[in-house]
C-alpha positions in Angstrom: -0.1 0.1 0.0 2.7 2.5 0.9 4.8 1.6 -2.2 1.8 2.3 -4.3 1.2 5.7 -2.8 5.0 6.6 -3.2 5.0 5.4 -6.7 1.7 6.9 -8.0 1.5 10.1 -5.8 3.4 12.3 -8.4 1.0 11.2 -11.2 -1.9 11.8 -9.0 -0.7 15.3 -8.1 -0.1 16.2 -11.7 -3.4 15.0 -12.9 -5.3 16.9 -10.1 -3.2 20.0 -11.1 -4.1 19.5 -14.8 -7.8 19.1 -14.0 -7.8 22.3 -11.8 -5.9 24.6 -14.0 -6.6 23.1 -17.4 -2.9 22.8 -18.4 -0.9 20.3 -20.4 1.3 17.5 -18.8 4.5 19.4 -19.3 3.3 22.7 -18.0 1.8 21.1 -14.9 4.9 19.0 -14.2 7.2 22.3 -14.6 4.9 24.5 -12.5 4.7 21.9 -9.6 8.4 21.5 -9.6 9.0 25.2 -9.6 6.5 25.5 -6.8 8.3 23.2 -4.5 10.6 20.7 -6.0 10.0 17.0 -5.7 8.4 17.5 -2.3 5.5 19.3 -4.1 4.6 16.1 -5.7 4.1 14.3 -2.4 2.0 17.1 -0.7 -0.9 15.3 0.9 0.7 12.0 1.2 -0.5 11.5 4.7 -4.1 12.0 3.7 -3.6 9.5 0.7 -2.2 6.9 3.0 -5.1 7.3 5.4 -7.6 7.1 2.6 -5.9 4.0 1.2 -5.8 2.2 4.6 -9.4 3.2 5.3 -10.5 1.8 1.9 -8.4 -1.3 2.5 -10.1 -2.0 5.8 -13.5 -1.5 4.5 -13.0 -3.8 1.5 -11.2 -6.4 3.6 -14.1 -6.4 6.1 -16.8 -6.7 3.3 -14.8 -9.3 1.3 -14.5 -11.6 4.2 -17.9 -11.3 5.7 
């Protein structure tokens, strides 16, 4: 779970930025990097981990019930 978040978080961040601002992939990537370096791509990682674990718990409970 943690590995998935670490690998996919930058893609999610860029995608969310594109959706909100209507920019291309390259513009979004460059803007985010200028805004905070590599750390900017991982902003909100705690919330993503919490959301993922909560989802895994719900799916696990319903899958084995």
